C-alpha positions in Angstrom: 14.7 -7.5 14.3 13.3 -10.1 16.8 10.9 -12.7 15.7 8.1 -11.1 17.6 8.6 -7.8 15.6 7.8 -9.5 12.2 4.5 -8.5 10.8 2.3 -10.6 8.6 3.5 -8.7 5.5 7.3 -9.7 6.3 6.1 -13.4 7.1 4.4 -13.4 3.5 7.6 -12.2 2.1 9.8 -14.5 3.9 7.4 -17.4 3.0 8.0 -16.6 -0.8 11.6 -16.0 -0.2 11.6 -12.5 -1.3 14.1 -10.1 0.0 13.0 -6.9 1.7 14.5 -4.3 4.0 12.2 -3.5 7.3 12.1 -0.2 9.0 10.5 0.5 12.3 9.8 4.0 13.7 7.9 5.6 16.6 4.5 6.4 15.1 2.8 9.4 15.9 -1.0 9.7 14.9 -0.7 13.0 13.1 2.3 11.8 11.0 1.9 12.3 7.3 3.4 10.1 4.7 5.9 12.9 3.8 7.0 12.8 7.4 7.5 9.1 7.3 9.5 9.3 4.3 11.7 11.8 5.9 12.3 9.6 8.9 13.1 6.9 6.4 15.6 9.4 4.7 14.0 8.6 1.4 12.3 10.7 -1.6 8.6 10.8 -0.7 8.1 9.6 -4.5 9.3 6.3 -3.4 7.1 5.9 -0.4 3.5 4.7 -1.1 0.3 4.4 0.9 -2.3 2.0 0.5 -5.9 2.8 0.1 -8.9 0.6 -0.1 -12.0 1.5 -2.3 -15.4 0.1 -3.2 -16.8 0.3 -6.7 -20.3 0.8 -7.9 -20.5 -2.9 -8.5 -19.6 -3.4 -4.8 -16.3 -4.9 -5.7 -13.2 -3.8 -3.6 -10.1 -2.4 -5.0 -6.9 -1.6 -3.5 -4.7 1.5 -4.9 -1.1 2.0 -4.0 0.1 5.6 -4.5 2.9 7.9 -3.5 2.4 9.4 -0.1 2.4 12.9 -1.3 -0.3 12.4 -4.0 -4.1 12.1 -3.8 -6.2 9.3 -5.4 -8.3 10.7 -8.3 -11.5 8.7 -8.0 -12.5 9.1 -11.7 -9.2 8.0 -13.0 -9.2 5.1 -10.4 -12.6 4.1 -11.6 -11.7 4.1 -15.2 -8.5 2.1 -14.4 -10.7 -0.9 -13.0 -13.5 -0.4 -15.4 -15.9 0.7 -12.8 -18.6 3.6 -13.3 -17.4 5.1 -10.0 -15.5 4.1 -6.8 -15.5 5.7 -3.3 -13.1 5.2 -0.4 -14.5 2.7 2.2 -15.4 4.0 5.6 -12.5 3.7 8.0 -14.5 1.5 10.3 -14.7 -1.1 7.6 -11.0 -1.3 6.9 -10.2 -3.7 9.8 -12.9 -6.1 9.4 -12.3 -6.3 5.5 -8.4 -6.3 5.2 -7.2 -7.3 8.8 -5.2 -3.8 8.7 -5.9 -0.8 10.7 -5.7 2.8 9.2 -2.2 3.8 8.8 -0.9 0.3 8.7 -2.6 -1.1 5.6 -0.4 -2.9 3.3 -1.1 -4.4 -0.3 0.4 -7.6 0.9 -1.3 -10.1 3.3 -4.9 -8.7 3.3 -7.7 -11.2 4.5 -8.8 -11.5 0.9 -6.9 -10.7 -2.3 -8.6 -7.7 -4.1 -7.5 -6.3 -7.6 -4.6 -3.8 -6.9 -3.5 -0.9 -8.8 -0.2 0.7 -8.3 0.5 4.2 -9.5 2.6 4.0 -12.8 5.4 6.1 -11.2 6.4 3.0 -9.0 7.8 1.5 -12.4 10.4 4.2 -12.1 12.1 2.7 -9.2 14.0 -0.6 -8.3 12.3 -0.7 -5.0 9.4 1.2 -3.2 8.5 1.6 0.4 5.0 0.8 1.9 3.4 -0.2 5.2 4.5 -3.6 6.6 1.1 -4.0 7.9 1.4 -2.2 11.3 1.7 1.4 12.1 5.3 2.2 12.6 6.7 -0.4 10.3 7.6 -0.2 6.7 9.1 -2.4 4.2 11.3 -1.8 1.1 10.6 -4.3 -1.7 11.6 -4.5 -5.3 8.6 -3.6 -7.5 9.4 -6.9 -9.6 9.2 -8.8 -6.4 5.8 -7.1 -5.2 4.4 -8.6 -8.6 5.2 -12.0 -7.4 3.1 -11.6 -4.1 0.2 -9.4 -5.4 -1.5 -9.5 -8.8 -1.0 -5.9 -9.7 -1.7 -3.4 -12.6 -0.1 0.2 -13.2 -2.1 3.1 -14.1 -2.1 6.9 -13.5 -4.6 7.1 -10.7 -3.5 10.2 -9.0 -4.8 13.9 -9.2 -2.5 16.0 -11.4 
């Protein structure tokens, strides 16, 4: 991979001397997370998406969940001790995080937000998530992700 192909996420991981594998694919705007998992040749349970929400208190929260699951807003609110939370409007994503829809990563956002990862991530040595750019994914050991982002784990998905 050429130096120009490095994303901010990869530079953060390099800076912290954390090993990772990076993957590039030709993105398609209609591509689902499960289709991305298939391109990677991976179990979709190990491929995660990053969602940004806002609580009733106006605090922002990041949730990292398996691509084939949906965020349960009630469980998510409970996990972060909020009365309620909602997804932020897509147009607010880039100014808030520095990332575009489909390229949002829990690593390297403009500000650090409380981050909750779905508890199933702990069942795997490594998980996959966006490298901060559409068409780029990284595979990082869960224990190493904890060195970069302050995370908690909870069941925040619909059943």
